[in-house]
N, C-alpha and C positions, 0 to 999 in steps of 0.2 A: 899821100904818096911818100912822105918823108920817112915812114917806117918800113914800107914794103919794098922788096927787091923788084927790079924790073922783070926778072924771070917769073916771079909769082904773079905780078900784075898782068903779064901777057897771057896768063892762063885763066884769068878771072874776068867775068862780066860784072863790073862794078855796078851796073844798073839793074842786075837781076833781082836784088831784094825789093827795090821799088816796083819793078814789074810784077812780082808776086803779090805784093800788097795791093797794087792797083787792080790786079785780076780778082783778088779776094773781095775788094771793095765793090767792083763792078758786078760780081755774081751774088752779092748779098741781097737777099729778098726783103729789104726793109725800105720803108718810105721816107723816113726822116734821117737826117745826118747823124743825130745822136745814136739812133738805133743801129745804123750801119757801123759807126765807130765802136759801139759796144759789142756788136757781133764780131768784128775783127779782133777786139781785145779778148773776147772769149776764146776765139780760135787760136790766136797767136800767143797771147800772154798767159792764158790759163791752160788751155788744152795742150798746147805744144811746148810750154815752158814750165810753168809752176807745178802742174800736176805730175808730170813724169819725174821731176826732181824730187818732189815731196814723196811720191810713191816709192821711188828707188831708195831714198834714205830710210823710209819706214821699213822696207824689206830688209835692208842691211842691219837695222836695229831690232828686227824681229817684232815690229809693231804693225798691226793692221790699221791703216788710216782710213777714216770715213770722211765724207764730204757732204754733210746734211744740207748745206746751202745749195748744193748742186743737184739735189733731188729733182727728177724730171718734172714733177708737178710744181715745184717751187720755181724752177727755171721757166716753165711755161707761163706761170702766173706773172713772173717778173717781166717776161717778154711782152705781155699784153697790157702792162701798166702804161698809162699816158706818159709821154716823154717828160713832162714837167715834174713828175714824181721821181724820175731817175737821177736827174742832175738839176740841182737848184742853185743857180749862180755858180759859185766855186765850191759848194758843199757836195762832197761825194757821199754815196750811200745814204742820201737824205731819207728816202722812203723806209729803208731798213731801220734806221735809227728812230724814226717816228713810230714805226710799228712796234718796236721793242721797248718804247717808253712804258714804264710801269712793270716791266718784266726784268729788265737789267738796271743796275744802279747807274746813276748819272755819270759817275766816275768812269765807268766802262764805256758808255755811249759817247762821252766827250773826249775820250783818250785819243792821243795821236797814234797812228798806225806804227807799230814797231817793225823794224827791219831785222833781218837775220845777218846783217853784215858783221864782219869781224875785223879787227885792226891788224890785218896781215902786214901792211907796210911798217907799222910801228914795231911789230914782232921781228921783222927782218933787220931793223936797225939795232935791236936790243940783243938778239940771239945769234951769235956767230955761226953755230951749227946749222940753223935754219937758213941763214944767208948763204952758206956754202952749198947746201943742198939745192937751193934755188938757183944759184949761179951755175951749178952743174946741169940742171934741167934746161936753163936758158942756153947753155953751151950746146946741148943737144939740138935745141931749136935752131941755132945758127946754121948747123949742117944741113938743115932742110931747105934753106934758101927761100924762106917765106919772109922773114924780117931781115933788114940790113944789120949786119954784125955791129956796126957803129951805133945803131939805134939801141940795140940790146945793151951794149956797154954803157951808153949814156943813161939808160933807164936805171941801172943799178948804181952807177957812180955819181950821176948828176941830178936826175929828176927825182929819184926816190928820196934822197935826203932833203930836197927842197919841199916836197909835198908827199909825205908817206901815205896819207889816207887815200889820195887820188891814185898815185902811181902803184901803190900796193895792190889795188884792185886790178889794174892792168897787168901787173906781173903775175897775179894769181891766174888770170885768164890764160896767159901764155904758158904757165906751168901746166894747166889742165890740157891745153892744146898739145903740148909736147907729150904728156902721158897718154893722151888719146892716140896720138900717132904711134907711140911705143906699143900700145895694146892692140891696135887695129891694123895699122898700115905695116909696121915692122913685122908683126906676127904673121900676117897674110903673106908678106914677101918671103919670110923664112919658110913657111909651109910650102909655097910654090917652089922655092929653091930645093927643099928636101925632096919633093916629088921628082924634080928634074934630075937630081943626082942619084936617085934610087932606081 
């Protein structure tokens, strides 16, 4: 609540995300907890998040991206595996790694998953021009009455210098939010205004 305006909070059901996840969990046709959780992960993390972003980036770059691991037959096979093959202790992708032994080098199978994160917070502190563009975007976000203006100011002046890796990610999300509003909300309003004036 410290970051959001009361005006925004009064319009939002803060319990809705949990309600949606609960509904998804309750309607999942799986007998075991692990299978239910994997089903939710497939729907929320993969189908609704990772795939659309990856596909959109591929389109922008002119690259057709394939997802062989999501082939219907492979997904069906994986769904029918016994639970103890899917998660073994804290080892993720246990079955996949076991199945690929002898096909992929050990250095690949034992490597730590790489993320696509970038050091945005560090860049903000080092590049004045990027910092200024970011400050402008966040100023636009202030006018939308979603975040408290004092929180946005503290993000840039206090929190970012103290922990640029963590707060850089948060600032990036807010920049994307502002640009989404500019592309969708503001354009739609402008089109409506144009219709009314013509």
